[in-house]
Steps between C-alpha positions, in 0.01 A plus 500: 500500500627852426600713795257793469667685788843499329345600169335797672826606660683480166228708339525765772882509460468552124251782553732672749800473266294653220410794723852577625689426176579797272307533175821476299876480528752642253846346530806692377868418546549736794150581630144378530181692437226389739180685425587871530819435702853430382705260713872428496687242708861529619727256681799569727818338368780659705546606863783676686724317746300633795123567528390734778169465680226705334657518155158420354339804667534750208334250268212419735441873558466586130154654440442278196307182434727195504528139619801322649565128531789345692578131458732339756597137429728315745823346365628171641784585741713204393486599132567862592811406701639297208452793262653745747799271554555490125460879474745552788761281328458693174545837671801386701660352188450824309652703783805267508541518121498880514763493776723260299478733200604797715169681447367755747255337740131529413292616802178385331624141481615507861165643616309238302711224657433632851127519430493142367694368800276691745189361329643148511561534874147628575339230285713230659398622847130532398507872580382583148302336221535556127208583270429567134323837499296655221355853516251618237337843476207583271408866452179635346435821308235661280737586215841415360634838610389447859642147493836636384504755784423234760765267353760779510418583863501133603831432327673807643386420856626143478827582325578757767512202737707293249200276430433442132177419318419367156166485319378149429537525121273254319390372841250769598210254515707267718589804714130581548430142610800514737372801696150357541416365848519139380865446599591377150841624380500498120821701451731311740792745504670448835785643702655285779466673838559399857261573788647838596443687171159339454393629842550855369202444268263462796308674624447761235597821677251775421368787712157389605236678709229236497361370826204292611332793673424860416371673187624520144683825430587421138715290268874450548657620174816298572334161471127561440411363844240667723603751766287383793586646835359562845626839617413411860750211491793747500656687793246775429212534254588849374538584133618800296396556138707743291411589142446791266146607410311258275729201556245288687568556870136557599393218267734256675383619842129464419568151370668416832197639687258275310710189553572580865129539577442159338735347758510555876572875510226649717531869413654710226515876557607740224591868502415604144608848382359470145177302543652208306349233726132598473412245231677229699308597814166504318565156352610340827241673718754715681445827685629833365548810714545818299701738716466862385405845632133440421471126564269345758768260628724635775787378717579679822877463557447573872301180554650288778620171348353168618721360774676173402487223760876493555545879536411746773259791432761751617761375251247504217398858587861624512579335167186650350594849620838463326321409174262796537801726549657367177173560313477859624859568394404376153200736499674804646840470337830557673477588871751661730612292802294712740193467273551123488508479879193724529311287250578183695368661819185624322420151364530349849273771646249453217459135597492592868208735429302187404629311808741294292811482714776238521461280805122543520209307346391688189324212322165681491630848421410696187794587275574870439509668158760720336303811595541405868877511452467840336305629800765370741779662298325839499493489879867403538769762510674505164247265339289754315723500190476122468121519553474749214682255272250229599201724422473393135466137615239572769275775363667603174503352150632159619258463793284236331797268468641437846290669768220240515419191711579164341196350326631215283442125533788276393322166531592362157773279352599763241518865607609782268584852618485724192662845524482593131261790559719649772720802427865412437608699805287283725589158358802432724293603802211276395731204445650552846156516666368194314817307572476585871136392506584169327797438729278540806260242356782258420642518852159446659429157347737241355399406143681407181489830312654685208546878504573654161618860467496615138719798407680472833748769393247756627586392854874499432502876436477578870731360767225447759265314264780288351621417850146392594485275191838346587378430854205305360727310260718391793216400732227360274637143507402479868138570403479257203495788251664515159582854387529583127643836400463598134667795334582637158714784635790274590748783541299677773445171679863390502642841586288518812702398809227245576467366144780245502411366849147431371654298214723303737194425714313362198569136413317525167595748231355542153684715247322569172606730214725783621578842360857571377524793745452276803644164391841566659338577838287185478799289391703617798215440746433145375854406394401436137735380228539688171285244319226537763514880462459466123218253549306746720560787260347307212247292692153463355187582701461251784856369468772553759710350779346329800708474820401266783730506802872418514551670162325219310350659193365410159377680192121493518206557267179595682216305339128526571210288382240650266253574780769636733622729224152645444476589868843651557601664172541878482595508132281784356473334160384174652255679732345685204455174312331342803275805540405483133423126532276567800310773313454267205 
């Protein structure tokens, strides 16, 4: 009786082979044409005397499509020893003949003899084994010109290491079969190697930032692997993003927000100076607070922070007064030492007027407003001038911005603070106030959070605000917070005395396309090579260098899915097309 089960399996196998096989194959003497691709197979026929570990790395890291097969066949030790004994006798005889003829000694012959004798000893003592080794490389291209460029690059890289390749002339079809995962060597061009050199083949050394946990940041351009990383697995979860305008820094950040919220990140908070995150917030059901002179959302910087369980109310109050003092210096400009001391005293008395005093229970007290501080200053000797400078924030043109009780609810996974409609003069102040408000929330309850500050260079313009940002960067790890600072004005950021410390306190760094005017500053800050500098100068949108702790870094291409791209893109042309499609 026929075996119907086996017949069914054979039929399924034939169907699968029909699906995966190419429609046609054109065979030439030195290449194959498979569908729209051109393939060419090479074999290694010569190696140097010594192979260092990782010599394969430049080949593995080529950003081209290729396949590599390595065949290692053991050689019988007894046969190998007989051949080596014969080779040793030949070399020794040739050396003696040269000496009898009075010829100058040949160092190459002497070195070869030493190598043969050393190999004989290690084989005899079973310290080494001998193998026939075949290495085949098949590269793919879309045109003959591209294939020639890849071949030239491949050959030059290998020859620089004294390793020589040859194309498999008239054996291209056999070469294609040899690199397939069937383990069938059709070319059979071998080089004898002992265990030591063969060990240099494995593992393939290539910079890799793939892990089992985390989110996908992009594609590794060195080897086309995925860059998957968990920023919270490093010594801190901070990140800096440097790029010129239009190079994809906000795009990459919004992509990270989406993917982080799909994992176990509980909150993402964004300070958005240009309203770039509104579409993302609307799509994900986030909350947007528009901070402006006429907005209905207000934050009172004088609010007493929630008291963390492991801190005393008095310490929290003193720390908060220091932050309020830094904010007022940002608002008022440069102060004389006596004005600074007077301001510190006035802040303390302002809180005391509401029965908020260190060492006492003030849990039920009502927080003062900025106008209360102004009133205290007017009644202090020498404080009237400072009070006059505060007038525009309390009752003047800026009064709707800062002199109001807090009325916002932050109970959402995605929170956006938009300051686009705020005057440029007030943006650094607004960022300081929002950042202080967020920091108080972070300290009050331990959650896995991301805080993203776009256009962070606004805060780097002033020493007090940049110092406050640095303090958060240093301390946020304790509160399970990952801080991301994004800037296009790299020069202002790095020239701030607190700019470089923020970088050193950020385990993740993303560098996208840089401007020629700032590339030298960036290169010095990140210790870039000349080739990496040139790469960043000519990088395409969404392409750059990704650093992840201990100076591990790869060239990365930020890639989004179709639906992610529709949510996060800010390309005006693409947005107009989408708007037209919706109207249609």
